[in-house]
N, C-alpha and C positions, 0 to 999 in steps of 0.2 A: 517594561515586561508585558507579554501578552496577558490579558485578563482571563479569569476563569470562565467567562461567558463563551470563550472560544474552544472549550475542551470537548472532545468527541471520543467515542469508544467504538472500536470495530466489533461488530456483532458476530464474532467467531467463537472459538472454544465451544463449550456446551450450549451457548446461546443458539447454536445451529439447530438444536432440537426444540427451541422455544417458539411460541407464536409471537409475531411482531408486536402486538399490543402489550404483551407481558414484558418484552424486552424494553420497549419504550417507557412503560410505566416505571420499571425498575431503574433504568438509566437516568430518567428525568428526576426521580426522587433522590438519587445520589448527587445530582447537580450537573450532569452532563447536558450540554446544549446541542450536541450533534451526535449522529450515529453513522457509522460506515457499514453499509449493507453489502454482503457478499452474494455470490450466485445462489446461495441457499435460499435467500429471500427475494432477490431481484434477478430474475432469469427469464428472458422472453421465450425460452424453450419449455419452461415448466409452469409459467404463469401467463395468464391471459393479459392483453393490454389493459383491461379494466382492473385486474388484480394489481398490476404494477402502478397504475394511476392511484388506486385506493391506498397502496402502501405509502406513496408520497404524501397524500392528504392525511393519512393516519399519523405519519411522523410530524407533520405540521400541527396537527391537533393537540399534540403534547408539548407544543412550544419549542419544538426541536427542528433542526435542519439536517439534511443528508449531506454529510461532509464529502463523501466519495462513494462510488460504486466500485467494488473490487472485482475485477475481471482478469485475473492473472492466468494467462494461457502460455504454455511452453511451446514456442514456435520451432525449437530446434529438435525436430523429430525426424528420424530416418524414414518413417512411413508417410508417404505423400498424402495418403487419404486422411490420416490423423491430422497432419499439418493443415490440410485444406479445411477440415471440419473446425479446427480451432480458430482459423482466420475468419471463417463464416460466422462462428459464434460471436467473435469479437465485434464484427460488423453489425450483427443483429443487436448486440448490447449497446453499441454506440447509438444506433437508431432509437432504441427504447429510452436511453438516457436523455438524448436530445429532445425527443417528443414529450418527455415528462418534465421539461423545464430545468433539467440538471445539466451540469457542464464539466464535471471532473470524474474521470474514470481511471482507476489504478491498473497499470499493466506492468509486466516485466518481459524479459526476453527468453529465458531458458539458456541452456538445459538445466532443469531443476534436479539437483542431486538426490532428492528424496523420492523421485519417481523411478521405479525399477526399470522402466523401458527407456529412460532418457539416455542418450548417447554421451559418452565421456570424451572430453577434449584432452589430448589428441588421439587417444586410443581408438575411438570409434569413428571420429570425424575430425578433420583438421579445423583449426581456428578460422582459416580463410573460408572454408566451405560453410561453417556455421554462420559467419558474418553474412555471406551471400544469402543464406536462407532468411536470416533475421531482417536484413535490409529489404528484401523482396516482400516479406510479410508486412513490415511497417509501411512500406510505400503504398501498399494496397489499403491497409486499414486507415492510413492518414487521409485518404481521399474521402472516406466516410466521416472521419472526425471533422474535416474541414466543411463538409456538406451540412452536418448537424451542429457545428460549432461546439464540439465537445473536446476538452483538453485531455489528451492522453498523457497522464502523469506517470512517467516511467520511473520505476523503482529499481535501483541497482541492488542485486541480491547475491549473497556469497556463492561463489563457484558458478554463477551464471556468466554468460558472455558479457553482459553489462553488470558489473559488480561494485564499481567504485566511481569516483568522479571522472577519471581519465577514460575509462572504457565507455561510460555513459555519454561522455562528451563526444566520442567518436560517432555514436548513433545520431545525436542531435546535429552535429556538424555535417553528417552525410545526407541528412534529410531536413534541411531548414524549413521550418513551418511554425507559424504562430501556435498551432495546436499540438505540437510535439513539445511537451513540457516535463516538469520534474515533480515527483513525489519525494520529498526530502526525508529520507530515513537515515539518520546518522549512524545507526548501529552497524550496517554492513561496511560502509566505507572506513569506519574506524578500525575494523579488523585488518584492513589493508594499509593502515598507517596514514590515512587521509586526515588532514587537519579540517575537521568538519565546520569550524567557525569560518575558516578561510573559504571552504567550499560554498557555504551559503552566500558569501559575498560574490563569488564567481557566478553562481547561477542567478542571483538577484530575482528579477521579475519572472524568470522562467519557473520559479517554484509556485505551484498551484495548490499543493497540499503537503502536510507535514505529518510524519509518523513519529510518535514518541516511543522509543524503544532503546534500551541500553545494551551494551555488549562488552564482553571481556574475552581476551584470547587472541588467537591468530587463525587465519583461514585453515580449514581442515574438516574434521568430523565433528558435527554438533554434539555437545555433551562431553567430548573428550578434549578437543583442541580449543573450543570456544563455547560460549553460552550467552543467552540473552537474559541477564539477571533482572531483578527488580529495579525500577527506575531509581537512579542515584547510586547504585552499587557497582556500576561498570566504569568504562573509560571515558564516557561522554562528559564534557564540561557543560552541564546543563545551563548554568547561569550565563555563561558566555554564549551558548547556543541560542537561548531565548533572547538575549540582548542583541545579537546580530540580526535575528529575525525582525526585531523592532527597528533596528538600524536601516534595513532595506525596505521597510514599510510593509512587511507581510501582515495581512489582515485576516487570513484564512484560519481554518481550524488546526488545532494541535490534537491529533487523533492517536489515542493509546492503542498500540498493537501488542497485546499481552502474549508473550511467548516464553515466559519463565516456566517451561513445561513441567520440570521435576517438582518445583515448588507448588505449582498448580495442582498436580496429582497428589503429592505426598502430604503437603501441609494444608492446602485449601480444599482437599478432597474433591477436586474437579468442580468447584462451585464458582461459576462465572460472576456471580454477584460479589463475592468476596474479592475476586480479581479486580473488578471495576472499582470497588470501594478502596482497596489498598492503593490502587493506582491514583485515584483522586487525592488521597491523603498525601501521597508522595509528590504529586504535581503541585498541590497547594503550598507545601513546604518549600519546594524549589523556586516557585514563582514569587512567593512572598518574600 
C-alpha cells in the first residue's frame, strides 16, 4: 500500500483565498507531503516568473513537494478566439512548469457542463467536430510539453469528451507521445461503469498522478444523478485501487480533490482545513 508520505491535497475550495504560506503551514501540520497548486496560485499571466519560482521554493521550505499544477482548460468552445486563448494559456503554463523544475500538469478536454457557454454534444456541436477541435488543440500543446519535458496528465471528467477509460484512450492512441499521460481519477470512470482496478492495470506507467475522490451514481446532473461523497462512502474499491497502484509500481502522489460540496458547505461550513483533516483521517484508515 502507498505510504502516507505520498499524500497531497489540492489547494482549491476556500484555499483559493488563502496566501500560499498559510496553506502550506496548515497542510504540512496535518501531515500532507504534497500540494496541488491551481491557476489561482500558479499562473504565468497573473504572477511574475520570480513569484512562480518563489512559490516552488516556499513549498519546498515546508518539506513538501508540488504534486501537480492544475491547468484545466476547456478546449471545446465554439468561439475560436476563446479557444485560441485557452491553448496559449496552456502553453504558457507548460513553459512555466518546465522552467521551474516541475513535470506534471493536470489537463482535461471539455466541454465542461458547469460552464454556461460550453456547447452541448450533440445539440450544439457534433461529437466528430468536438474531437477535431480537441485533437488539434492537444497536437499543439503537446509540442510545448515535449519541448519542456512536462507530462500532460489528462483527466477524464463526467460529460466531457474524455470522460472514462475508453474515450481517454482514443485521445492517447490518436496522439502517441511520452508526454501525453494520465491523471488517474477513479471517480469519473466509475460513473460510467469502468472497473477502475482494471483501468489502472491498462494505463500502467502512463499514470503520472492520482486523484483521490470517491463517487456514487450515474452520469447526469451533479447532486441529482451523482455526487462525489467523502472518501470511502462511494463506489470505489479503495483497498483494491491502492493495491493495484502498488502492483504497477506507482511511486507518485495520491492527491485529495475534495468535491463533497454539500457536506463542505452545510457541515464543514466551508472550512478547507476541516476538509483536509477529514480526508487525511479517511485515507489513513483505508491505507492502513
